[in-house]
PDB file of N, CA, C and O in Angstrom:
ATOM      1  N   MET A   1      24.548  39.989 -11.003  1.00  0.00           N
ATOM      2  CA  MET A   1      25.457  39.385 -10.674  1.00  0.00           C
ATOM      3  C   MET A   1      24.750  37.780 -10.920  1.00  0.00           C
ATOM      4  O   MET A   1      23.634  37.297 -10.732  1.00  0.00           O
ATOM      5  N   LYS A   2      26.034  37.283 -11.431  1.00  0.00           N
ATOM      6  CA  LYS A   2      25.692  35.707 -12.408  1.00  0.00           C
ATOM      7  C   LYS A   2      26.179  34.738 -11.045  1.00  0.00           C
ATOM      8  O   LYS A   2      27.071  35.067 -10.263  1.00  0.00           O
ATOM      9  N   VAL A   3      25.349  33.439 -10.964  1.00  0.00           N
ATOM     10  CA  VAL A   3      25.414  32.460 -10.490  1.00  0.00           C
ATOM     11  C   VAL A   3      25.802  31.349 -11.449  1.00  0.00           C
ATOM     12  O   VAL A   3      25.321  31.160 -12.566  1.00  0.00           O
ATOM     13  N   LYS A   4      26.763  30.631 -10.831  1.00  0.00           N
ATOM     14  CA  LYS A   4      27.299  29.564 -11.148  1.00  0.00           C
ATOM     15  C   LYS A   4      27.450  28.241 -10.442  1.00  0.00           C
ATOM     16  O   LYS A   4      28.315  28.106  -9.576  1.00  0.00           O
ATOM     17  N   LEU A   5      26.717  27.353 -10.748  1.00  0.00           N
ATOM     18  CA  LEU A   5      26.268  25.840 -10.213  1.00  0.00           C
ATOM     19  C   LEU A   5      27.594  25.003 -10.149  1.00  0.00           C
ATOM     20  O   LEU A   5      27.948  24.371 -11.145  1.00  0.00           O
ATOM     21  N   ASN A   6      28.152  24.992  -9.277  1.00  0.00           N
ATOM     22  CA  ASN A   6      29.374  23.698  -9.494  1.00  0.00           C
ATOM     23  C   ASN A   6      28.515  22.283  -9.427  1.00  0.00           C
ATOM     24  O   ASN A   6      28.790  21.476 -10.316  1.00  0.00           O
ATOM     25  N   ARG A   7      27.982  22.080  -8.920  1.00  0.00           N
ATOM     26  CA  ARG A   7      27.209  20.609  -8.572  1.00  0.00           C
ATOM     27  C   ARG A   7      25.734  20.857  -7.893  1.00  0.00           C
ATOM     28  O   ARG A   7      25.505  21.775  -7.106  1.00  0.00           O
ATOM     29  N   TRP A   8      24.804  19.914  -8.316  1.00  0.00           N
ATOM     30  CA  TRP A   8      23.517  19.886  -8.099  1.00  0.00           C
ATOM     31  C   TRP A   8      23.099  18.673  -7.556  1.00  0.00           C
ATOM     32  O   TRP A   8      23.360  17.698  -8.261  1.00  0.00           O
ATOM     33  N   ASN A   9      22.468  18.432  -6.403  1.00  0.00           N
ATOM     34  CA  ASN A   9      22.114  17.271  -5.723  1.00  0.00           C
ATOM     35  C   ASN A   9      20.630  17.304  -5.525  1.00  0.00           C
ATOM     36  O   ASN A   9      20.081  18.111  -4.775  1.00  0.00           O
ATOM     37  N   ALA A  10      19.891  16.233  -6.353  1.00  0.00           N
ATOM     38  CA  ALA A  10      18.619  16.170  -6.162  1.00  0.00           C
ATOM     39  C   ALA A  10      18.017  15.110  -5.372  1.00  0.00           C
ATOM     40  O   ALA A  10      18.498  13.978  -5.323  1.00  0.00           O
ATOM     41  N   VAL A  11      16.635  15.582  -4.559  1.00  0.00           N
ATOM     42  CA  VAL A  11      16.144  14.606  -3.944  1.00  0.00           C
ATOM     43  C   VAL A  11      14.381  14.761  -4.135  1.00  0.00           C
ATOM     44  O   VAL A  11      13.599  15.700  -4.278  1.00  0.00           O
ATOM     45  N   SER A  12      14.283  13.291  -4.046  1.00  0.00           N
ATOM     46  CA  SER A  12      12.943  13.296  -4.632  1.00  0.00           C
ATOM     47  C   SER A  12      12.241  12.146  -3.209  1.00  0.00           C
ATOM     48  O   SER A  12      12.869  11.266  -2.620  1.00  0.00           O
ATOM     49  N   VAL A  13      10.646  12.603  -2.971  1.00  0.00           N
ATOM     50  CA  VAL A  13      10.240  11.667  -2.287  1.00  0.00           C
ATOM     51  C   VAL A  13       9.023  11.322  -2.887  1.00  0.00           C
ATOM     52  O   VAL A  13       8.657  12.087  -3.779  1.00  0.00           O
ATOM     53  N   TRP A  14       8.179  10.207  -2.584  1.00  0.00           N
ATOM     54  CA  TRP A  14       7.304   9.847  -3.173  1.00  0.00           C
ATOM     55  C   TRP A  14       6.188   8.977  -2.424  1.00  0.00           C
ATOM     56  O   TRP A  14       6.569   8.578  -1.324  1.00  0.00           O
ATOM     57  N   GLN A  15       4.980   8.623  -2.762  1.00  0.00           N
ATOM     58  CA  GLN A  15       4.145   7.980  -1.619  1.00  0.00           C
ATOM     59  C   GLN A  15       3.016   7.671  -2.539  1.00  0.00           C
ATOM     60  O   GLN A  15       2.775   8.277  -3.583  1.00  0.00           O
ATOM     61  N   TRP A  16       2.170   6.401  -1.915  1.00  0.00           N
ATOM     62  CA  TRP A  16       0.991   5.982  -2.893  1.00  0.00           C
ATOM     63  C   TRP A  16      -0.055   6.899  -2.831  1.00  0.00           C
ATOM     64  O   TRP A  16      -0.470   7.549  -1.872  1.00  0.00           O
ATOM     65  N   GLY A  17      -0.370   6.864  -3.825  1.00  0.00           N
ATOM     66  CA  GLY A  17      -1.467   7.970  -4.438  1.00  0.00           C
ATOM     67  C   GLY A  17      -2.620   8.113  -3.144  1.00  0.00           C
ATOM     68  O   GLY A  17      -2.219   8.890  -2.277  1.00  0.00           O
ATOM     69  N   GLU A  18      -3.834   7.567  -2.891  1.00  0.00           N
ATOM     70  CA  GLU A  18      -4.710   8.138  -2.078  1.00  0.00           C
ATOM     71  C   GLU A  18      -4.664   7.367  -0.731  1.00  0.00           C
ATOM     72  O   GLU A  18      -5.621   7.461   0.037  1.00  0.00           O
ATOM     73  N   VAL A  19      -3.428   6.498  -0.374  1.00  0.00           N
ATOM     74  CA  VAL A  19      -3.139   5.956   0.538  1.00  0.00           C
ATOM     75  C   VAL A  19      -2.760   6.752   1.882  1.00  0.00           C
ATOM     76  O   VAL A  19      -1.796   7.516   1.921  1.00  0.00           O
ATOM     77  N   GLN A  20      -3.613   6.504   2.997  1.00  0.00           N
ATOM     78  CA  GLN A  20      -3.273   7.655   4.124  1.00  0.00           C
ATOM     79  C   GLN A  20      -2.510   6.817   5.057  1.00  0.00           C
ATOM     80  O   GLN A  20      -2.097   7.516   5.983  1.00  0.00           O
ATOM     81  N   ASP A  21      -2.101   5.354   5.190  1.00  0.00           N
ATOM     82  CA  ASP A  21      -1.574   4.604   6.317  1.00  0.00           C
ATOM     83  C   ASP A  21      -0.364   4.456   5.804  1.00  0.00           C
ATOM     84  O   ASP A  21      -0.022   4.868   4.696  1.00  0.00           O
ATOM     85  N   GLU A  22       0.396   3.802   6.674  1.00  0.00           N
ATOM     86  CA  GLU A  22       2.148   3.718   5.842  1.00  0.00           C
ATOM     87  C   GLU A  22       2.213   2.307   5.933  1.00  0.00           C
ATOM     88  O   GLU A  22       3.153   1.820   5.304  1.00  0.00           O
ATOM     89  N   VAL A  23       1.442   1.467   6.571  1.00  0.00           N
ATOM     90  CA  VAL A  23       1.636   0.175   6.769  1.00  0.00           C
ATOM     91  C   VAL A  23       0.526  -0.694   6.358  1.00  0.00           C
ATOM     92  O   VAL A  23      -0.598  -0.194   6.386  1.00  0.00           O
ATOM     93  N   CYS A  24       0.683  -2.168   5.902  1.00  0.00           N
ATOM     94  CA  CYS A  24      -0.522  -2.785   5.646  1.00  0.00           C
ATOM     95  C   CYS A  24      -1.498  -3.249   6.967  1.00  0.00           C
ATOM     96  O   CYS A  24      -0.941  -3.823   7.903  1.00  0.00           O
ATOM     97  N   GLY A  25      -2.757  -3.027   7.015  1.00  0.00           N
ATOM     98  CA  GLY A  25      -3.406  -3.079   8.269  1.00  0.00           C
ATOM     99  C   GLY A  25      -3.687  -4.567   8.671  1.00  0.00           C
ATOM    100  O   GLY A  25      -4.314  -4.790   9.707  1.00  0.00           O
ATOM    101  N   ILE A  26      -3.232  -5.611   7.862  1.00  0.00           N
ATOM    102  CA  ILE A  26      -3.425  -7.112   7.968  1.00  0.00           C
ATOM    103  C   ILE A  26      -1.928  -7.444   8.655  1.00  0.00           C
ATOM    104  O   ILE A  26      -1.887  -7.751   9.846  1.00  0.00           O
ATOM    105  N   CYS A  27      -0.722  -7.373   7.870  1.00  0.00           N
ATOM    106  CA  CYS A  27       0.789  -7.812   8.251  1.00  0.00           C
ATOM    107  C   CYS A  27       1.380  -6.587   9.017  1.00  0.00           C
ATOM    108  O   CYS A  27       1.971  -6.968  10.027  1.00  0.00           O
ATOM    109  N   ARG A  28       1.397  -5.588   8.894  1.00  0.00           N
ATOM    110  CA  ARG A  28       1.883  -4.369   9.866  1.00  0.00           C
ATOM    111  C   ARG A  28       3.274  -4.119   9.049  1.00  0.00           C
ATOM    112  O   ARG A  28       4.064  -3.317   9.549  1.00  0.00           O
ATOM    113  N   VAL A  29       3.549  -4.629   8.070  1.00  0.00           N
ATOM    114  CA  VAL A  29       4.767  -4.170   7.171  1.00  0.00           C
ATOM    115  C   VAL A  29       4.590  -3.196   5.994  1.00  0.00           C
ATOM    116  O   VAL A  29       3.868  -3.366   5.011  1.00  0.00           O
ATOM    117  N   ALA A  30       5.435  -2.068   6.292  1.00  0.00           N
ATOM    118  CA  ALA A  30       5.321  -1.162   5.217  1.00  0.00           C
ATOM    119  C   ALA A  30       5.009  -1.187   4.050  1.00  0.00           C
ATOM    120  O   ALA A  30       5.219  -2.321   3.619  1.00  0.00           O
ATOM    121  N   PHE A  31       4.387  -0.157   2.864  1.00  0.00           N
ATOM    122  CA  PHE A  31       3.964  -0.542   2.273  1.00  0.00           C
ATOM    123  C   PHE A  31       4.986  -0.582   1.174  1.00  0.00           C
ATOM    124  O   PHE A  31       4.708  -1.234   0.168  1.00  0.00           O
ATOM    125  N   GLU A  32       6.184   0.065   1.255  1.00  0.00           N
ATOM    126  CA  GLU A  32       7.638  -0.276   0.503  1.00  0.00           C
ATOM    127  C   GLU A  32       8.316  -1.306   1.005  1.00  0.00           C
ATOM    128  O   GLU A  32       9.442  -1.515   0.554  1.00  0.00           O
ATOM    129  N   GLY A  33       7.860  -2.036   1.887  1.00  0.00           N
ATOM    130  CA  GLY A  33       8.284  -3.245   2.246  1.00  0.00           C
ATOM    131  C   GLY A  33       7.515  -4.134   1.043  1.00  0.00           C
ATOM    132  O   GLY A  33       7.207  -3.710  -0.070  1.00  0.00           O
ATOM    133  N   THR A  34       7.285  -5.507   1.584  1.00  0.00           N
ATOM    134  CA  THR A  34       6.733  -6.502   0.572  1.00  0.00           C
ATOM    135  C   THR A  34       6.400  -7.401   2.051  1.00  0.00           C
ATOM    136  O   THR A  34       7.052  -7.610   3.075  1.00  0.00           O
ATOM    137  N   CYS A  35       5.117  -7.775   1.598  1.00  0.00           N
ATOM    138  CA  CYS A  35       4.136  -8.501   2.674  1.00  0.00           C
ATOM    139  C   CYS A  35       5.052  -9.891   2.656  1.00  0.00           C
ATOM    140  O   CYS A  35       6.016 -10.042   1.905  1.00  0.00           O
ATOM    141  N   PRO A  36       4.497 -11.063   3.789  1.00  0.00           N
ATOM    142  CA  PRO A  36       5.235 -11.766   4.299  1.00  0.00           C
ATOM    143  C   PRO A  36       5.203 -13.033   3.020  1.00  0.00           C
ATOM    144  O   PRO A  36       6.034 -13.939   2.981  1.00  0.00           O
ATOM    145  N   THR A  37       4.159 -12.883   2.095  1.00  0.00           N
ATOM    146  CA  THR A  37       4.328 -13.786   0.695  1.00  0.00           C
ATOM    147  C   THR A  37       5.427 -13.544   0.267  1.00  0.00           C
ATOM    148  O   THR A  37       6.164 -14.524   0.160  1.00  0.00           O
ATOM    149  N   CYS A  38       5.902 -12.400  -0.080  1.00  0.00           N
ATOM    150  CA  CYS A  38       6.769 -12.053  -1.328  1.00  0.00           C
ATOM    151  C   CYS A  38       8.068 -11.879  -0.652  1.00  0.00           C
ATOM    152  O   CYS A  38       8.260 -11.534   0.514  1.00  0.00           O
ATOM    153  N   ARG A  39       8.958 -12.179  -1.594  1.00  0.00           N
ATOM    154  CA  ARG A  39      10.661 -12.007  -1.530  1.00  0.00           C
ATOM    155  C   ARG A  39      11.144 -10.542  -1.856  1.00  0.00           C
ATOM    156  O   ARG A  39      12.092 -10.096  -1.209  1.00  0.00           O
ATOM    157  N   TYR A  40      10.732 -10.013  -2.521  1.00  0.00           N
ATOM    158  CA  TYR A  40      11.247  -8.658  -3.231  1.00  0.00           C
ATOM    159  C   TYR A  40      10.301  -7.727  -3.501  1.00  0.00           C
ATOM    160  O   TYR A  40       9.294  -8.208  -4.018  1.00  0.00           O
ATOM    161  N   PRO A  41      10.284  -6.472  -3.313  1.00  0.00           N
ATOM    162  CA  PRO A  41       9.318  -5.613  -3.479  1.00  0.00           C
ATOM    163  C   PRO A  41       9.303  -5.231  -4.914  1.00  0.00           C
ATOM    164  O   PRO A  41      10.361  -5.161  -5.540  1.00  0.00           O
ATOM    165  N   GLY A  42       8.072  -4.962  -5.504  1.00  0.00           N
ATOM    166  CA  GLY A  42       7.662  -4.497  -6.923  1.00  0.00           C
ATOM    167  C   GLY A  42       6.447  -4.778  -7.388  1.00  0.00           C
ATOM    168  O   GLY A  42       5.453  -4.627  -6.678  1.00  0.00           O
ATOM    169  N   ASP A  43       6.384  -5.202  -8.586  1.00  0.00           N
ATOM    170  CA  ASP A  43       4.999  -5.505  -9.291  1.00  0.00           C
ATOM    171  C   ASP A  43       4.359  -6.393  -8.810  1.00  0.00           C
ATOM    172  O   ASP A  43       3.167  -6.414  -9.120  1.00  0.00           O
ATOM    173  N   ASP A  44       4.813  -7.334  -7.992  1.00  0.00           N
ATOM    174  CA  ASP A  44       4.197  -8.317  -7.828  1.00  0.00           C
ATOM    175  C   ASP A  44       2.989  -8.556  -6.720  1.00  0.00           C
ATOM    176  O   ASP A  44       2.086  -9.392  -6.691  1.00  0.00           O
ATOM    177  N   CYS A  45       3.344  -7.480  -5.820  1.00  0.00           N
ATOM    178  CA  CYS A  45       2.574  -7.247  -5.014  1.00  0.00           C
ATOM    179  C   CYS A  45       1.896  -5.404  -4.659  1.00  0.00           C
ATOM    180  O   CYS A  45       2.209  -4.562  -3.818  1.00  0.00           O
ATOM    181  N   PRO A  46       1.210  -5.418  -5.417  1.00  0.00           N
ATOM    182  CA  PRO A  46       0.630  -4.206  -5.709  1.00  0.00           C
ATOM    183  C   PRO A  46      -0.096  -3.747  -4.550  1.00  0.00           C
ATOM    184  O   PRO A  46      -0.120  -4.765  -3.859  1.00  0.00           O
ATOM    185  N   LEU A  47      -0.801  -2.702  -3.802  1.00  0.00           N
ATOM    186  CA  LEU A  47      -1.413  -2.396  -3.061  1.00  0.00           C
ATOM    187  C   LEU A  47      -3.125  -2.298  -3.646  1.00  0.00           C
ATOM    188  O   LEU A  47      -3.575  -1.956  -4.740  1.00  0.00           O
ATOM    189  N   VAL A  48      -3.662  -2.669  -2.635  1.00  0.00           N
ATOM    190  CA  VAL A  48      -5.493  -2.580  -2.829  1.00  0.00           C
ATOM    191  C   VAL A  48      -6.098  -1.777  -1.651  1.00  0.00           C
ATOM    192  O   VAL A  48      -6.002  -2.020  -0.448  1.00  0.00           O
ATOM    193  N   LEU A  49      -6.842  -0.607  -2.371  1.00  0.00           N
ATOM    194  CA  LEU A  49      -7.292   0.232  -1.828  1.00  0.00           C
ATOM    195  C   LEU A  49      -8.733  -0.096  -2.020  1.00  0.00           C
ATOM    196  O   LEU A  49      -9.179  -0.444  -3.113  1.00  0.00           O
ATOM    197  N   GLY A  50      -9.567   0.038  -0.775  1.00  0.00           N
ATOM    198  CA  GLY A  50     -11.086  -0.186  -0.789  1.00  0.00           C
ATOM    199  C   GLY A  50     -11.750   0.861  -0.587  1.00  0.00           C
ATOM    200  O   GLY A  50     -11.299   1.860  -0.027  1.00  0.00           O
ATOM    201  N   VAL A  51     -13.085   0.713  -1.100  1.00  0.00           N
ATOM    202  CA  VAL A  51     -14.025   1.598  -0.973  1.00  0.00           C
ATOM    203  C   VAL A  51     -13.837   2.455   0.372  1.00  0.00           C
ATOM    204  O   VAL A  51     -13.836   3.681   0.262  1.00  0.00           O
ATOM    205  N   CYS A  52     -13.690   1.912   1.536  1.00  0.00           N
ATOM    206  CA  CYS A  52     -13.614   2.392   2.561  1.00  0.00           C
ATOM    207  C   CYS A  52     -12.420   3.102   3.006  1.00  0.00           C
ATOM    208  O   CYS A  52     -12.318   3.607   4.124  1.00  0.00           O
ATOM    209  N   LYS A  53     -11.516   3.129   2.101  1.00  0.00           N
ATOM    210  CA  LYS A  53     -10.073   3.969   2.054  1.00  0.00           C
ATOM    211  C   LYS A  53      -9.047   3.359   2.879  1.00  0.00           C
ATOM    212  O   LYS A  53      -8.004   3.935   3.190  1.00  0.00           O
ATOM    213  N   HIS A  54      -9.364   2.178   3.230  1.00  0.00           N
ATOM    214  CA  HIS A  54      -8.013   1.334   3.618  1.00  0.00           C
ATOM    215  C   HIS A  54      -7.255   0.775   2.623  1.00  0.00           C
ATOM    216  O   HIS A  54      -7.622   0.596   1.462  1.00  0.00           O
ATOM    217  N   ALA A  55      -5.985   0.450   3.189  1.00  0.00           N
ATOM    218  CA  ALA A  55      -4.839  -0.181   1.951  1.00  0.00           C
ATOM    219  C   ALA A  55      -4.329  -1.258   2.450  1.00  0.00           C
ATOM    220  O   ALA A  55      -3.985  -1.338   3.629  1.00  0.00           O
ATOM    221  N   PHE A  56      -4.217  -2.257   1.555  1.00  0.00           N
ATOM    222  CA  PHE A  56      -3.518  -3.569   1.964  1.00  0.00           C
ATOM    223  C   PHE A  56      -2.870  -4.080   0.989  1.00  0.00           C
ATOM    224  O   PHE A  56      -3.233  -3.969  -0.181  1.00  0.00           O
ATOM    225  N   HIS A  57      -1.603  -4.835   1.453  1.00  0.00           N
ATOM    226  CA  HIS A  57      -0.969  -5.669  -0.044  1.00  0.00           C
ATOM    227  C   HIS A  57      -1.944  -6.800  -0.298  1.00  0.00           C
ATOM    228  O   HIS A  57      -2.680  -7.397   0.488  1.00  0.00           O
ATOM    229  N   ILE A  58      -1.757  -6.939  -1.610  1.00  0.00           N
ATOM    230  CA  ILE A  58      -3.102  -7.672  -2.347  1.00  0.00           C
ATOM    231  C   ILE A  58      -2.851  -8.900  -1.987  1.00  0.00           C
ATOM    232  O   ILE A  58      -3.939  -9.474  -1.941  1.00  0.00           O
ATOM    233  N   HIS A  59      -1.575  -9.981  -1.563  1.00  0.00           N
ATOM    234  CA  HIS A  59      -1.812 -11.006  -1.184  1.00  0.00           C
ATOM    235  C   HIS A  59      -2.320 -11.131   0.517  1.00  0.00           C
ATOM    236  O   HIS A  59      -2.808 -12.182   0.934  1.00  0.00           O
ATOM    237  N   CYS A  60      -2.152 -10.052   1.310  1.00  0.00           N
ATOM    238  CA  CYS A  60      -2.914  -9.775   2.509  1.00  0.00           C
ATOM    239  C   CYS A  60      -4.388  -9.912   2.486  1.00  0.00           C
ATOM    240  O   CYS A  60      -5.028 -10.711   3.170  1.00  0.00           O
ATOM    241  N   ILE A  61      -4.925  -8.963   1.536  1.00  0.00           N
ATOM    242  CA  ILE A  61      -6.267  -8.845   1.819  1.00  0.00           C
ATOM    243  C   ILE A  61      -6.902 -10.357   1.008  1.00  0.00           C
ATOM    244  O   ILE A  61      -7.666 -11.121   1.598  1.00  0.00           O
ATOM    245  N   VAL A  62      -6.558 -10.524  -0.018  1.00  0.00           N
ATOM    246  CA  VAL A  62      -6.897 -12.079  -0.607  1.00  0.00           C
ATOM    247  C   VAL A  62      -6.845 -12.991   0.311  1.00  0.00           C
ATOM    248  O   VAL A  62      -7.813 -13.749   0.364  1.00  0.00           O
ATOM    249  N   LYS A  63      -5.803 -13.177   1.222  1.00  0.00           N
ATOM    250  CA  LYS A  63      -5.722 -14.413   1.999  1.00  0.00           C
ATOM    251  C   LYS A  63      -6.827 -13.958   3.150  1.00  0.00           C
ATOM    252  O   LYS A  63      -7.552 -14.880   3.525  1.00  0.00           O
ATOM    253  N   TRP A  64      -7.048 -12.700   3.746  1.00  0.00           N
ATOM    254  CA  TRP A  64      -8.027 -12.452   4.858  1.00  0.00           C
ATOM    255  C   TRP A  64      -9.388 -12.983   4.070  1.00  0.00           C
ATOM    256  O   TRP A  64     -10.001 -13.935   4.554  1.00  0.00           O
ATOM    257  N   ILE A  65      -9.831 -12.377   2.892  1.00  0.00           N
ATOM    258  CA  ILE A  65     -11.143 -12.560   2.339  1.00  0.00           C
ATOM    259  C   ILE A  65     -11.238 -14.147   2.138  1.00  0.00           C
ATOM    260  O   ILE A  65     -12.352 -14.601   2.398  1.00  0.00           O
ATOM    261  N   ASP A  66     -10.451 -14.902   1.799  1.00  0.00           N
ATOM    262  CA  ASP A  66     -10.534 -16.117   1.558  1.00  0.00           C
ATOM    263  C   ASP A  66     -10.622 -17.006   2.994  1.00  0.00           C
ATOM    264  O   ASP A  66     -10.927 -18.195   2.906  1.00  0.00           O
ATOM    265  N   THR A  67     -10.313 -16.330   4.492  1.00  0.00           N
ATOM    266  CA  THR A  67     -10.451 -16.824   5.483  1.00  0.00           C
ATOM    267  C   THR A  67     -11.821 -16.416   5.869  1.00  0.00           C
ATOM    268  O   THR A  67     -12.375 -15.549   5.193  1.00  0.00           O
ATOM    269  N   ASP A  68     -12.675 -17.161   7.294  1.00  0.00           N
ATOM    270  CA  ASP A  68     -13.713 -16.718   7.857  1.00  0.00           C
ATOM    271  C   ASP A  68     -13.746 -15.585   7.893  1.00  0.00           C
ATOM    272  O   ASP A  68     -13.990 -15.249   9.051  1.00  0.00           O
ATOM    273  N   SER A  69     -13.596 -14.462   7.033  1.00  0.00           N
ATOM    274  CA  SER A  69     -14.219 -13.075   7.370  1.00  0.00           C
ATOM    275  C   SER A  69     -15.709 -12.443   7.088  1.00  0.00           C
ATOM    276  O   SER A  69     -16.402 -11.472   7.390  1.00  0.00           O
ATOM    277  N   ARG A  70     -15.735 -13.625   6.319  1.00  0.00           N
ATOM    278  CA  ARG A  70     -17.202 -12.832   5.619  1.00  0.00           C
ATOM    279  C   ARG A  70     -17.038 -11.764   4.459  1.00  0.00           C
ATOM    280  O   ARG A  70     -18.039 -11.348   3.875  1.00  0.00           O
ATOM    281  N   GLY A  71     -15.955 -11.391   4.181  1.00  0.00           N
ATOM    282  CA  GLY A  71     -15.620 -10.662   3.168  1.00  0.00           C
ATOM    283  C   GLY A  71     -15.701  -9.118   3.673  1.00  0.00           C
ATOM    284  O   GLY A  71     -16.199  -8.158   3.087  1.00  0.00           O
ATOM    285  N   SER A  72     -15.070  -9.172   4.923  1.00  0.00           N
ATOM    286  CA  SER A  72     -15.359  -7.632   5.604  1.00  0.00           C
ATOM    287  C   SER A  72     -13.723  -7.245   5.638  1.00  0.00           C
ATOM    288  O   SER A  72     -12.765  -8.007   5.507  1.00  0.00           O
ATOM    289  N   CYS A  73     -13.739  -5.837   5.852  1.00  0.00           N
ATOM    290  CA  CYS A  73     -12.583  -5.041   5.913  1.00  0.00           C
ATOM    291  C   CYS A  73     -11.791  -5.089   7.437  1.00  0.00           C
ATOM    292  O   CYS A  73     -12.143  -4.474   8.444  1.00  0.00           O
ATOM    293  N   PRO A  74     -11.039  -5.676   7.345  1.00  0.00           N
ATOM    294  CA  PRO A  74      -9.974  -6.058   8.748  1.00  0.00           C
ATOM    295  C   PRO A  74      -9.849  -4.882   9.610  1.00  0.00           C
ATOM    296  O   PRO A  74      -9.573  -4.973  10.806  1.00  0.00           O
ATOM    297  N   MET A  75     -10.062  -3.730   8.972  1.00  0.00           N
ATOM    298  CA  MET A  75     -10.207  -2.485   9.670  1.00  0.00           C
ATOM    299  C   MET A  75     -11.469  -2.145  10.336  1.00  0.00           C
ATOM    300  O   MET A  75     -11.687  -2.135  11.548  1.00  0.00           O
ATOM    301  N   CYS A  76     -12.426  -1.814   9.184  1.00  0.00           N
ATOM    302  CA  CYS A  76     -13.629  -0.999   9.953  1.00  0.00           C
ATOM    303  C   CYS A  76     -14.846  -2.139   9.527  1.00  0.00           C
ATOM    304  O   CYS A  76     -15.922  -1.589   9.293  1.00  0.00           O
ATOM    305  N   ARG A  77     -14.852  -3.582   9.393  1.00  0.00           N
ATOM    306  CA  ARG A  77     -15.516  -4.565   9.326  1.00  0.00           C
ATOM    307  C   ARG A  77     -16.736  -4.146   8.228  1.00  0.00           C
ATOM    308  O   ARG A  77     -17.854  -4.641   8.369  1.00  0.00           O
ATOM    309  N   GLN A  78     -16.443  -3.184   7.106  1.00  0.00           N
ATOM    310  CA  GLN A  78     -17.583  -2.982   6.372  1.00  0.00           C
ATOM    311  C   GLN A  78     -17.308  -3.982   5.120  1.00  0.00           C
ATOM    312  O   GLN A  78     -16.146  -4.296   4.865  1.00  0.00           O
ATOM    313  N   PRO A  79     -18.265  -4.424   4.430  1.00  0.00           N
ATOM    314  CA  PRO A  79     -17.769  -5.399   3.159  1.00  0.00           C
ATOM    315  C   PRO A  79     -16.965  -4.560   2.202  1.00  0.00           C
ATOM    316  O   PRO A  79     -17.226  -3.552   1.544  1.00  0.00           O
ATOM    317  N   PHE A  80     -15.726  -5.441   2.371  1.00  0.00           N
ATOM    318  CA  PHE A  80     -14.511  -4.884   1.335  1.00  0.00           C
ATOM    319  C   PHE A  80     -15.018  -5.241  -0.163  1.00  0.00           C
ATOM    320  O   PHE A  80     -15.298  -6.300  -0.726  1.00  0.00           O
ATOM    321  N   GLN A  81     -15.010  -3.828  -0.568  1.00  0.00           N
ATOM    322  CA  GLN A  81     -15.293  -3.571  -2.076  1.00  0.00           C
ATOM    323  C   GLN A  81     -13.797  -2.773  -2.227  1.00  0.00           C
ATOM    324  O   GLN A  81     -13.309  -2.038  -1.368  1.00  0.00           O
ATOM    325  N   MET A  82     -13.191  -3.116  -3.564  1.00  0.00           N
ATOM    326  CA  MET A  82     -11.785  -2.444  -4.176  1.00  0.00           C
ATOM    327  C   MET A  82     -12.700  -1.315  -4.889  1.00  0.00           C
ATOM    328  O   MET A  82     -13.691  -1.475  -5.601  1.00  0.00           O
ATOM    329  N   ALA A  83     -11.991   0.005  -4.432  1.00  0.00           N
ATOM    330  CA  ALA A  83     -12.174   1.188  -5.135  1.00  0.00           C
ATOM    331  C   ALA A  83     -11.330   1.267  -6.515  1.00  0.00           C
ATOM    332  O   ALA A  83     -10.126   1.031  -6.616  1.00  0.00           O
ATOM    333  N   MET A  84     -12.147   1.621  -7.485  1.00  0.00           N
ATOM    334  CA  MET A  84     -11.954   1.579  -8.766  1.00  0.00           C
ATOM    335  C   MET A  84     -11.454   2.995  -9.308  1.00  0.00           C
ATOM    336  O   MET A  84     -12.124   4.018  -9.168  1.00  0.00           O
ATOM    337  N   GLU A  85     -10.222   2.954  -9.935  1.00  0.00           N
ATOM    338  CA  GLU A  85      -9.841   4.403  -9.859  1.00  0.00           C
ATOM    339  C   GLU A  85      -9.946   4.958 -11.435  1.00  0.00           C
ATOM    340  O   GLU A  85      -9.687   6.133 -11.694  1.00  0.00           O
TER     341      GLU A  85
END
């Protein structure tokens, strides 16, 4: 028995590597979108993953750390350190 394909439709799904959340813990916007600072999604606003495994838009966490947060993660209050890949 031979099978002939007349048409083929591909579907794919992607997600950010080790990120467990779907939205930024600071601005509550989906990672596929943009932070409030950016106008368009893309490379200008990458995700930052902390050692504590919480992820944020780069602009959001930089602004958070620049405030009087004492450099702590906004989710778990541990000192925020970026995880090295």
